[in-house]
OpenMM code with the backbone's topology and positions (N, CA, C; nanometers):
from openmm import Vec3, app, unit

residues = "UNK UNK UNK UNK UNK UNK UNK UNK UNK UNK UNK UNK UNK UNK UNK UNK UNK UNK UNK UNK UNK UNK UNK UNK UNK UNK UNK UNK UNK UNK UNK UNK UNK UNK UNK UNK UNK UNK UNK UNK UNK UNK UNK UNK UNK UNK UNK UNK UNK UNK UNK UNK UNK UNK UNK UNK UNK UNK UNK UNK UNK UNK UNK UNK UNK UNK UNK UNK UNK UNK UNK UNK UNK UNK UNK UNK UNK UNK UNK UNK UNK UNK UNK UNK UNK UNK UNK UNK UNK UNK UNK UNK UNK UNK UNK UNK UNK UNK UNK UNK UNK UNK UNK UNK UNK UNK UNK UNK UNK UNK UNK UNK UNK UNK UNK UNK UNK UNK UNK UNK UNK UNK UNK UNK UNK UNK UNK UNK UNK UNK UNK UNK UNK UNK UNK UNK UNK UNK UNK UNK UNK UNK".split()
positions = [
    Vec3(1.2601, 0.8931, -1.7216),
    Vec3(1.1424, 0.9079, -1.6513),
    Vec3(1.1853, 1.0390, -1.5401),
    Vec3(1.0696, 1.1123, -1.5506),
    Vec3(1.0919, 1.2539, -1.4749),
    Vec3(1.0061, 1.2234, -1.3608),
    Vec3(1.0330, 1.2025, -1.2290),
    Vec3(0.9487, 1.1728, -1.1432),
    Vec3(0.8711, 1.3120, -1.0596),
    Vec3(0.7405, 1.2629, -1.0353),
    Vec3(0.6529, 1.3531, -0.9664),
    Vec3(0.6508, 1.3404, -0.8236),
    Vec3(0.6667, 1.1987, -0.7828),
    Vec3(0.6757, 1.1406, -0.6590),
    Vec3(0.8165, 1.0788, -0.6044),
    Vec3(0.8204, 1.0832, -0.5054),
    Vec3(0.9766, 1.0132, -0.4680),
    Vec3(0.9276, 0.9558, -0.3218),
    Vec3(1.0190, 0.8479, -0.3050),
    Vec3(0.9651, 0.7877, -0.1550),
    Vec3(1.0786, 0.6777, -0.1357),
    Vec3(1.0521, 0.6246, 0.0073),
    Vec3(1.1835, 0.5248, 0.0159),
    Vec3(1.1344, 0.4655, 0.1691),
    Vec3(1.2042, 0.3875, 0.2287),
    Vec3(1.2058, 0.3209, 0.3367),
    Vec3(1.2601, 0.4289, 0.4362),
    Vec3(1.2719, 0.3844, 0.6048),
    Vec3(1.2931, 0.4771, 0.6776),
    Vec3(1.4344, 0.5227, 0.7038),
    Vec3(1.5062, 0.3941, 0.6576),
    Vec3(1.6505, 0.4162, 0.6972),
    Vec3(1.7145, 0.5108, 0.5952),
    Vec3(1.6550, 0.4938, 0.4375),
    Vec3(1.6839, 0.5884, 0.3222),
    Vec3(1.7665, 0.4977, 0.2321),
    Vec3(1.7899, 0.3501, 0.2620),
    Vec3(1.8612, 0.2632, 0.1799),
    Vec3(1.7837, 0.2189, 0.0408),
    Vec3(1.6500, 0.2471, 0.0648),
    Vec3(1.5662, 0.2000, -0.0697),
    Vec3(1.4764, 0.3469, -0.1122),
    Vec3(1.5089, 0.3724, -0.2356),
    Vec3(1.4207, 0.4693, -0.2765),
    Vec3(1.3724, 0.4426, -0.3901),
    Vec3(1.2471, 0.5245, -0.4519),
    Vec3(1.1779, 0.5086, -0.5677),
    Vec3(1.1330, 0.5967, -0.6112),
    Vec3(1.1071, 0.6258, -0.7474),
    Vec3(0.9888, 0.7376, -0.7862),
    Vec3(0.8999, 0.6710, -0.8610),
    Vec3(0.7822, 0.7455, -0.8838),
    Vec3(0.6628, 0.7525, -0.9505),
    Vec3(0.6087, 0.8579, -1.0468),
    Vec3(0.6111, 0.8247, -1.1580),
    Vec3(0.5661, 0.9566, -1.2502),
    Vec3(0.4369, 0.9503, -1.2423),
    Vec3(0.3272, 0.8698, -1.2239),
    Vec3(0.1963, 0.8842, -1.2172),
    Vec3(0.1276, 0.7912, -1.0791),
    Vec3(0.0301, 0.8232, -1.0358),
    Vec3(-0.0328, 0.7515, -0.9307),
    Vec3(-0.1568, 0.7244, -0.9740),
    Vec3(-0.1941, 0.6187, -0.9989),
    Vec3(-0.3356, 0.5784, -1.0215),
    Vec3(-0.4599, 0.6429, -0.9162),
    Vec3(-0.5924, 0.6649, -0.9836),
    Vec3(-0.6567, 0.7301, -0.8854),
    Vec3(-0.7165, 0.6463, -0.7685),
    Vec3(-0.7198, 0.5218, -0.8085),
    Vec3(-0.7856, 0.4471, -0.6777),
    Vec3(-0.7007, 0.4013, -0.6124),
    Vec3(-0.6963, 0.4473, -0.4486),
    Vec3(-0.6261, 0.4038, -0.3568),
    Vec3(-0.7037, 0.3950, -0.2306),
    Vec3(-0.6647, 0.3163, -0.1411),
    Vec3(-0.7554, 0.2713, -0.0139),
    Vec3(-0.6615, 0.2220, 0.1140),
    Vec3(-0.7588, 0.2397, 0.2025),
    Vec3(-0.7232, 0.2092, 0.3484),
    Vec3(-0.7571, 0.0825, 0.3498),
    Vec3(-0.6663, -0.0305, 0.3937),
    Vec3(-0.6891, -0.1788, 0.3953),
    Vec3(-0.6706, -0.2150, 0.5508),
    Vec3(-0.7684, -0.2433, 0.5898),
    Vec3(-0.8125, -0.2671, 0.7260),
    Vec3(-0.7937, -0.4284, 0.7658),
    Vec3(-0.7463, -0.5032, 0.6802),
    Vec3(-0.6999, -0.6540, 0.6781),
    Vec3(-0.6327, -0.6795, 0.7899),
    Vec3(-0.6340, -0.8175, 0.8736),
    Vec3(-0.5477, -0.8171, 0.9585),
    Vec3(-0.4057, -0.8483, 0.9099),
    Vec3(-0.3530, -0.8809, 0.8212),
    Vec3(-0.2304, -0.9085, 0.7492),
    Vec3(-0.1611, -0.7567, 0.7366),
    Vec3(-0.2563, -0.6726, 0.6982),
    Vec3(-0.1643, -0.4928, 0.6756),
    Vec3(-0.1803, -0.4498, 0.8198),
    Vec3(-0.2673, -0.4742, 0.8813),
    Vec3(-0.2633, -0.4349, 1.0236),
    Vec3(-0.1212, -0.4409, 1.0610),
    Vec3(-0.0924, -0.6162, 1.0732),
    Vec3(0.0179, -0.6396, 1.1635),
    Vec3(0.1431, -0.5806, 1.0643),
    Vec3(0.1401, -0.6061, 0.9421),
    Vec3(0.2806, -0.5596, 0.8667),
    Vec3(0.2928, -0.4449, 0.8714),
    Vec3(0.2069, -0.3379, 0.8741),
    Vec3(0.2364, -0.1678, 0.8986),
    Vec3(0.2212, -0.1616, 1.0315),
    Vec3(0.1955, -0.2471, 1.1305),
    Vec3(0.1958, -0.1924, 1.2577),
    Vec3(0.0879, -0.0665, 1.3030),
    Vec3(-0.0280, -0.0956, 1.2434),
    Vec3(-0.1177, 0.0534, 1.2487),
    Vec3(-0.2709, -0.0326, 1.2272),
    Vec3(-0.3509, 0.0747, 1.2402),
    Vec3(-0.5225, 0.0429, 1.2188),
    Vec3(-0.5381, -0.0017, 1.0930),
    Vec3(-0.4475, 0.0453, 1.0072),
    Vec3(-0.4669, 0.0038, 0.8641),
    Vec3(-0.3782, 0.0557, 0.7815),
    Vec3(-0.3428, 0.0062, 0.6658),
    Vec3(-0.2306, 0.0391, 0.5532),
    Vec3(-0.3120, 0.1223, 0.4671),
    Vec3(-0.2526, 0.2532, 0.4095),
    Vec3(-0.2968, 0.3353, 0.2911),
    Vec3(-0.1953, 0.2856, 0.1697),
    Vec3(-0.2833, 0.2550, 0.0762),
    Vec3(-0.2010, 0.1823, -0.0292),
    Vec3(-0.2341, 0.2606, -0.1678),
    Vec3(-0.1352, 0.2779, -0.2476),
    Vec3(-0.1611, 0.3470, -0.3549),
    Vec3(-0.1070, 0.2635, -0.4680),
    Vec3(-0.1638, 0.2982, -0.6065),
    Vec3(-0.0998, 0.1786, -0.7419),
    Vec3(-0.0458, 0.2930, -0.8301),
    Vec3(0.0466, 0.2367, -0.8737),
    Vec3(0.1087, 0.3021, -1.0264),
    Vec3(0.1143, 0.1743, -1.1224),
    Vec3(0.1192, 0.2081, -1.2402),
    Vec3(0.1405, 0.1182, -1.3533),
    Vec3(0.2983, 0.0789, -1.3392),
    Vec3(0.3445, -0.0225, -1.3849),
    Vec3(0.4937, -0.0624, -1.3619),
    Vec3(0.5635, 0.0079, -1.4180),
    Vec3(0.5090, 0.0613, -1.5565),
    Vec3(0.6014, 0.1508, -1.6266),
    Vec3(0.6280, 0.2928, -1.5906),
    Vec3(0.5417, 0.3377, -1.4491),
    Vec3(0.5322, 0.4576, -1.4113),
    Vec3(0.6206, 0.4464, -1.2873),
    Vec3(0.6696, 0.3331, -1.2326),
    Vec3(0.7275, 0.3398, -1.0832),
    Vec3(0.8932, 0.2814, -1.1398),
    Vec3(0.9534, 0.3170, -1.0357),
    Vec3(1.1088, 0.2529, -1.0868),
    Vec3(1.1771, 0.2745, -0.9443),
    Vec3(1.2708, 0.1625, -0.9250),
    Vec3(1.3586, 0.1895, -0.7985),
    Vec3(1.4340, 0.2531, -0.8075),
    Vec3(1.5102, 0.3388, -0.7560),
    Vec3(1.6224, 0.4273, -0.7822),
    Vec3(1.7417, 0.3803, -0.7226),
    Vec3(1.7211, 0.3001, -0.5905),
    Vec3(1.8313, 0.2858, -0.5114),
    Vec3(1.7862, 0.1911, -0.4343),
    Vec3(1.8538, 0.0797, -0.4028),
    Vec3(1.8389, -0.0096, -0.2984),
    Vec3(1.7526, -0.1426, -0.3297),
    Vec3(1.7087, -0.1442, -0.4168),
    Vec3(1.6219, -0.2754, -0.4684),
    Vec3(1.6742, -0.3900, -0.4360),
    Vec3(1.7971, -0.4349, -0.4212),
    Vec3(1.8512, -0.5551, -0.3781),
    Vec3(1.8170, -0.5487, -0.2328),
    Vec3(1.7676, -0.4590, -0.1679),
    Vec3(1.7644, -0.4733, -0.0160),
    Vec3(1.6314, -0.5226, 0.0186),
    Vec3(1.5256, -0.5361, -0.0770),
    Vec3(1.3846, -0.5481, -0.0650),
    Vec3(1.3796, -0.7098, -0.0234),
    Vec3(1.3298, -0.7339, 0.0924),
    Vec3(1.2858, -0.9036, 0.1121),
    Vec3(1.1585, -0.8915, 0.1196),
    Vec3(1.1143, -1.0138, 0.0742),
    Vec3(0.9705, -1.0663, 0.0682),
    Vec3(0.9195, -1.1577, 0.1755),
    Vec3(0.8262, -1.1242, 0.2314),
    Vec3(0.7447, -1.1904, 0.2747),
    Vec3(0.6089, -1.2717, 0.1889),
    Vec3(0.6014, -1.4170, 0.1991),
    Vec3(0.4960, -1.4795, 0.1419),
    Vec3(0.3913, -1.5146, 0.2400),
    Vec3(0.2827, -1.4645, 0.2310),
    Vec3(0.1815, -1.5043, 0.3328),
    Vec3(0.1229, -1.6311, 0.2672),
    Vec3(0.0458, -1.6833, 0.3823),
    Vec3(-0.0343, -1.8081, 0.3441),
    Vec3(-0.1130, -1.8012, 0.2589),
    Vec3(-0.1758, -1.6861, 0.2105),
    Vec3(-0.2823, -1.6685, 0.1068),
    Vec3(-0.2080, -1.6346, -0.0323),
    Vec3(-0.1008, -1.6356, -0.0474),
    Vec3(-0.0260, -1.5972, -0.1765),
    Vec3(-0.0081, -1.4805, -0.1996),
    Vec3(-0.0304, -1.3739, -0.1060),
    Vec3(0.0110, -1.2450, -0.1364),
    Vec3(0.1394, -1.2202, -0.0965),
    Vec3(0.2114, -1.1381, -0.1299),
    Vec3(0.3578, -1.1091, -0.1066),
    Vec3(0.3664, -0.9492, -0.0571),
    Vec3(0.4837, -0.9632, 0.0141),
    Vec3(0.4717, -0.8062, 0.0951),
    Vec3(0.6068, -0.7829, 0.1127),
    Vec3(0.6640, -0.6606, 0.0401),
    Vec3(0.8108, -0.6471, 0.0451),
    Vec3(0.8381, -0.5260, 0.1299),
    Vec3(0.9668, -0.5705, 0.2054),
    Vec3(1.0028, -0.4665, 0.3037),
    Vec3(1.1744, -0.4555, 0.3029),
    Vec3(1.2193, -0.3382, 0.3720),
    Vec3(1.3831, -0.3185, 0.3769),
    Vec3(1.4360, -0.4042, 0.4428),
    Vec3(1.5374, -0.4830, 0.4284),
    Vec3(1.6126, -0.5824, 0.5188),
    Vec3(1.6662, -0.5007, 0.6373),
    Vec3(1.6963, -0.3562, 0.6284),
    Vec3(1.7588, -0.3154, 0.7187),
    Vec3(1.6764, -0.2415, 0.8119),
    Vec3(1.5604, -0.1704, 0.7665),
    Vec3(1.4889, -0.0970, 0.8615),
    Vec3(1.3471, -0.1652, 0.9046),
    Vec3(1.3087, -0.2463, 0.8202),
    Vec3(1.1700, -0.3190, 0.8015),
    Vec3(1.0541, -0.2427, 0.7501),
    Vec3(1.0985, -0.1352, 0.6705),
    Vec3(0.9959, -0.0635, 0.6355),
    Vec3(0.8821, -0.1479, 0.5378),
    Vec3(0.7439, -0.1089, 0.5457),
    Vec3(0.6543, -0.1821, 0.4624),
    Vec3(0.6670, -0.1168, 0.3073),
    Vec3(0.6877, -0.1642, 0.2147),
    Vec3(0.6834, -0.0953, 0.1023),
    Vec3(0.5862, -0.1216, -0.0193),
    Vec3(0.5804, -0.2721, -0.0560),
    Vec3(0.5106, -0.3365, -0.1450),
    Vec3(0.3980, -0.4229, -0.1125),
    Vec3(0.3007, -0.4280, -0.1772),
    Vec3(0.1822, -0.5431, -0.1857),
    Vec3(0.2026, -0.5733, -0.3079),
    Vec3(0.1760, -0.7199, -0.3270),
    Vec3(0.1412, -0.7871, -0.4185),
    Vec3(0.0616, -0.8989, -0.3969),
    Vec3(-0.0925, -0.8615, -0.4753),
    Vec3(-0.1759, -0.9763, -0.4391),
    Vec3(-0.1482, -1.1178, -0.5156),
    Vec3(-0.2251, -1.2222, -0.4740),
    Vec3(-0.1501, -1.3366, -0.4944),
    Vec3(-0.2108, -1.3616, -0.6828),
    Vec3(-0.1258, -1.4218, -0.7528),
    Vec3(-0.1392, -1.4211, -0.9281),
    Vec3(-0.1332, -1.2841, -0.9587),
    Vec3(-0.0666, -1.1948, -0.8769),
    Vec3(-0.0172, -1.0462, -0.9399),
    Vec3(0.0523, -1.0670, -1.0538),
    Vec3(-0.0274, -0.9786, -1.1980),
    Vec3(0.0604, -1.0042, -1.3272),
    Vec3(0.1443, -0.9074, -1.3363),
    Vec3(0.1904, -0.8231, -1.2290),
    Vec3(0.3070, -0.7064, -1.2606),
    Vec3(0.2652, -0.5799, -1.3213),
    Vec3(0.1368, -0.5793, -1.3501),
    Vec3(0.1085, -0.4612, -1.4447),
    Vec3(0.0956, -0.3247, -1.3485),
    Vec3(0.0582, -0.3597, -1.2417),
    Vec3(0.0702, -0.2769, -1.1340),
    Vec3(0.1312, -0.2951, -1.0313),
    Vec3(0.1995, -0.1545, -0.9508),
    Vec3(0.2710, -0.1637, -0.8345),
    Vec3(0.1794, -0.1235, -0.7279),
    Vec3(0.1536, -0.1985, -0.6263),
    Vec3(0.0620, -0.1250, -0.5187),
    Vec3(0.1564, -0.0964, -0.4020),
    Vec3(0.1919, 0.0143, -0.3641),
    Vec3(0.3156, 0.0447, -0.2539),
    Vec3(0.2316, 0.1541, -0.1359),
    Vec3(0.3029, 0.1518, -0.0398),
    Vec3(0.2592, 0.2098, 0.0990),
    Vec3(0.2596, 0.3598, 0.0526),
    Vec3(0.1777, 0.4344, 0.0948),
    Vec3(0.1533, 0.5840, 0.0460),
    Vec3(0.2388, 0.6333, 0.1552),
    Vec3(0.2403, 0.5770, 0.2725),
    Vec3(0.3050, 0.6438, 0.4231),
    Vec3(0.4751, 0.6470, 0.3620),
    Vec3(0.5156, 0.5857, 0.2637),
    Vec3(0.6481, 0.5832, 0.2212),
    Vec3(0.7019, 0.6838, 0.1407),
    Vec3(0.5800, 0.7835, 0.0875),
    Vec3(0.6131, 0.9137, 0.0092),
    Vec3(0.6995, 1.0194, 0.0898),
    Vec3(0.7750, 1.0635, 0.0138),
    Vec3(0.8346, 1.1761, 0.0757),
    Vec3(0.8053, 1.3047, 0.0123),
    Vec3(0.7377, 1.3175, -0.0847),
    Vec3(0.6606, 1.4227, -0.1662),
    Vec3(0.5278, 1.3897, -0.1469),
    Vec3(0.4524, 1.5386, -0.1280),
    Vec3(0.3048, 1.5647, -0.0977),
    Vec3(0.2455, 1.4705, -0.2263),
    Vec3(0.0941, 1.4803, -0.1956),
    Vec3(0.0108, 1.3771, -0.2666),
    Vec3(-0.1310, 1.4805, -0.2886),
    Vec3(-0.1591, 1.5202, -0.4217),
    Vec3(-0.2946, 1.5661, -0.4187),
    Vec3(-0.4365, 1.4903, -0.4123),
    Vec3(-0.3794, 1.3520, -0.4613),
    Vec3(-0.4915, 1.2486, -0.4587),
    Vec3(-0.5292, 1.2244, -0.3138),
    Vec3(-0.6638, 1.1724, -0.2926),
    Vec3(-0.6614, 1.1308, -0.1788),
    Vec3(-0.7481, 0.9811, -0.1922),
    Vec3(-0.7280, 0.9100, -0.0755),
    Vec3(-0.8017, 0.7741, -0.0599),
    Vec3(-0.9172, 0.7476, -0.0884),
    Vec3(-0.9783, 0.6604, -0.1411),
    Vec3(-1.1318, 0.6736, -0.2056),
    Vec3(-1.1835, 0.5705, -0.1298),
    Vec3(-1.1576, 0.4710, -0.0518),
    Vec3(-1.2404, 0.3777, -0.0054),
    Vec3(-1.1674, 0.3182, 0.1291),
    Vec3(-1.2263, 0.2461, 0.2132),
    Vec3(-1.2150, 0.1714, 0.3333),
    Vec3(-1.2110, 0.0072, 0.2674),
    Vec3(-1.1168, -0.0728, 0.2698),
    Vec3(-1.1476, -0.2043, 0.2664),
    Vec3(-1.1180, -0.3067, 0.3681),
    Vec3(-1.1768, -0.4218, 0.3492),
    Vec3(-1.1866, -0.5488, 0.4492),
    Vec3(-1.2282, -0.5031, 0.5856),
    Vec3(-1.2978, -0.4239, 0.6193),
    Vec3(-1.3562, -0.3524, 0.7238),
    Vec3(-1.4089, -0.4430, 0.8114),
    Vec3(-1.4684, -0.5714, 0.7762),
    Vec3(-1.5018, -0.6724, 0.8540),
    Vec3(-1.3823, -0.7380, 0.9560),
    Vec3(-1.2509, -0.7255, 0.9013),
    Vec3(-1.1567, -0.7598, 1.0169),
    Vec3(-1.0797, -0.6579, 1.0749),
    Vec3(-1.1641, -0.5307, 1.0651),
    Vec3(-1.0985, -0.4063, 1.1346),
    Vec3(-1.0524, -0.4030, 1.2659),
    Vec3(-0.9362, -0.3481, 1.3273),
    Vec3(-0.9402, -0.3513, 1.4782),
    Vec3(-1.0542, -0.2660, 1.5554),
    Vec3(-1.0965, -0.3362, 1.6242),
    Vec3(-1.2426, -0.2864, 1.7107),
    Vec3(-1.1936, -0.1312, 1.8011),
    Vec3(-1.0981, -0.0995, 1.8078),
    Vec3(-1.0657, 0.0319, 1.8503),
    Vec3(-1.0347, 0.1443, 1.7552),
    Vec3(-1.0599, 0.1126, 1.6097),
    Vec3(-1.0420, 0.1928, 1.5082),
    Vec3(-1.1887, 0.2385, 1.4630),
    Vec3(-1.2064, 0.3601, 1.4892),
    Vec3(-1.3666, 0.4178, 1.4440),
    Vec3(-1.3168, 0.5021, 1.3201),
    Vec3(-1.3705, 0.4934, 1.2093),
    Vec3(-1.3842, 0.5746, 1.0455),
    Vec3(-1.4615, 0.6526, 1.0734),
    Vec3(-1.3955, 0.7680, 1.0512),
    Vec3(-1.5057, 0.9221, 1.0930),
    Vec3(-1.4902, 0.9985, 0.9482),
    Vec3(-1.4650, 0.9414, 0.8506),
    Vec3(-1.4808, 1.0135, 0.7107),
    Vec3(-1.6325, 0.9570, 0.6198),
    Vec3(-1.6450, 0.9916, 0.5280),
    Vec3(-1.7373, 0.9533, 0.4550),
    Vec3(-1.6931, 0.8661, 0.3256),
    Vec3(-1.5900, 0.8222, 0.3325),
    Vec3(-1.5506, 0.7478, 0.2207),
    Vec3(-1.6416, 0.6013, 0.2198),
    Vec3(-1.6701, 0.5265, 0.1363),
    Vec3(-1.7034, 0.3969, 0.1265),
    Vec3(-1.6272, 0.3046, 0.2029),
    Vec3(-1.7310, 0.1971, 0.2521),
    Vec3(-1.6395, 0.0908, 0.3312),
    Vec3(-1.6883, -0.0200, 0.2742),
    Vec3(-1.6021, -0.1262, 0.2402),
    Vec3(-1.6299, -0.2343, 0.2064),
    Vec3(-1.6173, -0.3691, 0.3244),
    Vec3(-1.7068, -0.4856, 0.3261),
    Vec3(-1.6664, -0.5818, 0.4081),
    Vec3(-1.5507, -0.6389, 0.3753),
    Vec3(-1.5193, -0.6269, 0.2784),
    Vec3(-1.3760, -0.7219, 0.2110),
    Vec3(-1.3238, -0.6307, 0.0942),
    Vec3(-1.2889, -0.7162, -0.0148),
    Vec3(-1.2423, -0.6201, -0.1407),
    Vec3(-1.3634, -0.5245, -0.1862),
    Vec3(-1.2869, -0.4234, -0.3022),
    Vec3(-1.3756, -0.3327, -0.3401),
    Vec3(-1.5374, -0.4009, -0.4195),
    Vec3(-1.5207, -0.5337, -0.4523),
    Vec3(-1.6141, -0.6008, -0.5219),
    Vec3(-1.7061, -0.6735, -0.4083),
    Vec3(-1.7250, -0.6672, -0.2944),
    Vec3(-1.7715, -0.7360, -0.1624),
    Vec3(-1.8805, -0.6393, -0.1410),
    Vec3(-1.9690, -0.6831, -0.0349),
    Vec3(-2.0710, -0.5876, 0.0172),
    Vec3(-2.0319, -0.4554, 0.0577),
    Vec3(-2.0910, -0.3640, 0.0404),
    Vec3(-2.0607, -0.2194, 0.0670),
    Vec3(-2.1197, -0.1877, 0.1880),
    Vec3(-2.0739, -0.1642, 0.2915),
    Vec3(-2.1129, -0.1457, 0.4510),
    Vec3(-2.2162, 0.0182, 0.4668),
    Vec3(-2.2739, 0.0535, 0.5250),
    Vec3(-2.3004, 0.1667, 0.5525),
    Vec3(-2.2222, 0.2312, 0.6595),
    Vec3(-2.1985, 0.3767, 0.6266),
    Vec3(-2.1175, 0.4504, 0.6937),
    Vec3(-2.1811, 0.5127, 0.8281),
] * unit.nanometer
topology = app.Topology()
chain = topology.addChain("A")
for resn in residues:
    res = topology.addResidue(resn, chain)
    for name in ("N", "CA", "C"):
        topology.addAtom(name, app.Element.getBySymbol(name[0]), res)
């Protein structure tokens, strides 16, 4: 596997590589992503499982199982938010925090999701489509 993208946690204990990032990536404004990332929203990308691999420190990943069945994986040393897994995830895709990439990225996020639970102090100033909840929910006017 020859990596085009490399990333990892804040302390460097966990490292990963991705050969191809899927084009669908977005800014999630749900309250759990806001709290998990300590920011107005989390920006997440996807890779097919065969295009993502842990290079170092996978054993240091800890998992938070949320009441809604989603799983969020983070570094046990520094707390960096690394992976999101939807409830019932089949493992085909790896959804990871784009903020943990160490290499540049030519692709750009394509949507804002879960805007109905967004922080009231966060104003969206781009032209990306916005959805009330997930991408299959009501689209909001920008």
